[in-house]
C-alpha positions in Angstrom: 112.5 132.3 110.6 110.2 129.5 111.4 106.5 130.2 110.8 103.7 130.1 108.3 104.7 130.9 104.7 102.4 131.7 101.8 102.7 129.1 99.0 104.0 131.7 96.4 106.8 132.6 98.8 107.8 129.0 99.3 107.5 128.2 95.6 109.9 131.0 94.8 112.4 130.6 97.7 115.2 129.2 95.5 114.7 131.4 92.5 117.9 133.3 93.1 119.9 130.0 93.1 118.0 128.5 90.2 117.5 131.3 87.7 115.4 130.8 84.5 117.4 129.2 81.7 119.4 126.7 83.7 119.8 123.3 82.2 118.9 120.4 84.5 119.1 116.6 84.8 117.5 114.5 87.7 117.4 111.0 89.0 115.7 109.5 92.0 115.6 106.2 93.9 114.1 104.6 97.0 116.4 103.1 99.6 115.1 100.4 102.0 117.9 101.6 104.5 120.8 104.0 104.6 123.4 101.3 104.3 127.2 101.7 104.5 127.3 101.2 100.8 124.8 104.0 100.1 126.6 106.3 102.5 129.9 105.6 100.8 128.4 106.3 97.4 127.0 109.7 98.6 130.5 110.6 100.0 132.2 109.5 96.8 130.0 111.6 94.5 129.6 114.4 96.9 133.3 115.1 96.6 132.8 115.6 92.9 129.7 117.8 92.7 129.9 119.4 89.3 128.1 122.8 89.9 127.1 125.0 92.7 123.5 124.5 91.8 123.7 120.8 92.1 121.7 119.3 95.0 121.3 115.9 96.4 118.4 115.6 98.8 117.9 112.6 101.0 114.3 112.6 102.1 113.3 110.3 105.0 110.2 108.3 104.4 108.7 106.9 107.6 105.9 107.3 110.1 102.5 107.8 108.5 103.7 106.8 105.1 104.4 103.3 106.4 100.9 103.0 107.9 99.1 103.3 104.6 98.5 100.2 102.4 100.3 99.8 99.1 97.0 99.9 97.1 95.4 102.7 99.2 96.8 105.5 97.0 98.8 105.8 93.7 102.0 105.8 95.7 102.9 102.1 96.5 106.5 102.5 97.9 105.6 102.1 101.5 108.7 100.0 102.5 111.3 102.6 101.5 112.9 104.6 104.3 114.8 107.2 102.3 114.4 108.8 98.9 117.7 110.2 97.4 117.2 112.8 94.7 120.1 113.8 92.5 119.5 117.2 90.8 122.2 118.7 88.7 121.7 122.2 87.2 124.2 124.2 85.0 124.3 127.1 82.6 126.6 126.2 79.8 125.2 123.7 77.2 128.8 122.6 76.6 128.8 121.1 80.1 125.7 118.9 79.5 127.5 115.7 78.6 129.7 115.7 81.7 126.9 116.8 84.1 124.4 114.2 82.8 127.1 111.5 83.1 127.8 112.5 86.7 124.1 112.1 87.6 123.8 108.8 85.7 126.9 107.4 87.3 125.8 108.5 90.7 122.3 106.9 90.2 123.9 103.7 88.9 126.3 103.5 91.9 123.3 103.8 94.2 121.3 101.1 92.4 122.7 98.1 94.2 121.4 99.6 97.5 118.1 100.8 96.0 114.7 99.5 95.3 113.6 99.3 91.6 111.4 102.4 91.9 112.1 106.0 92.6 110.0 109.1 93.3 108.3 109.9 90.1 108.4 113.7 90.3 112.2 113.7 90.6 112.9 111.7 87.4 114.0 113.0 84.1 112.6 112.4 80.6 114.8 109.3 79.9 113.1 107.6 82.9 109.8 107.0 81.1 110.6 103.3 81.0 110.5 103.3 84.8 106.9 104.7 85.2 105.4 101.3 85.6 108.0 100.3 88.2 107.4 103.5 90.1 103.7 102.8 90.5 104.2 99.0 91.0 101.0 97.0 91.6 98.9 100.2 91.2 100.0 100.9 87.6 97.2 98.9 85.8 94.6 100.6 88.0 96.1 104.0 87.2 96.0 103.2 83.5 92.3 102.4 83.8 91.6 105.8 85.6 93.6 107.6 82.9 91.6 105.9 80.2 88.4 107.0 81.8 89.3 110.6 82.5 92.0 111.4 79.9 91.5 108.8 77.1 93.2 111.2 74.6 96.2 111.5 76.9 96.0 115.3 76.9 98.0 115.4 80.2 101.1 113.7 78.9 103.9 116.2 79.5 105.1 114.4 82.7 106.2 111.0 83.7 103.2 109.8 81.7 100.8 107.0 82.5 99.5 105.8 79.2 95.7 105.2 79.1 94.7 101.5 79.1 
């Protein structure tokens, strides 16, 4: 089953596992290396995954990503080698407190092995304070671009960059 796939098919590939209406909470980080401490943390929290729809992705970041300069694009995190993403999904609102705590505890346990930033698209609403960290030295330039093209901040329902 390897071959070209239309974007709509790819975009809906996991619809059966993630039906409309699930609650979700996410955290992300960047790791400079996959250290023994980070591996131990993944093992510890992996033993306690709270729902069948919970996923932890560990994306490698290497090759061409490392050959681009920090200021050449909006994405400055060119020294990271892995990006862990913790994504918990559940059905019952009564489980929210425990599931959110599991994700937060997992992210906190990874923090000693992580860089300050994380992949912006995999962060939750309470990570707005991390937006500047995620863009690092490019943040001020991105605020200027936002002020030029979206001064009223129309596009704000995301990990928002405030116009300068």
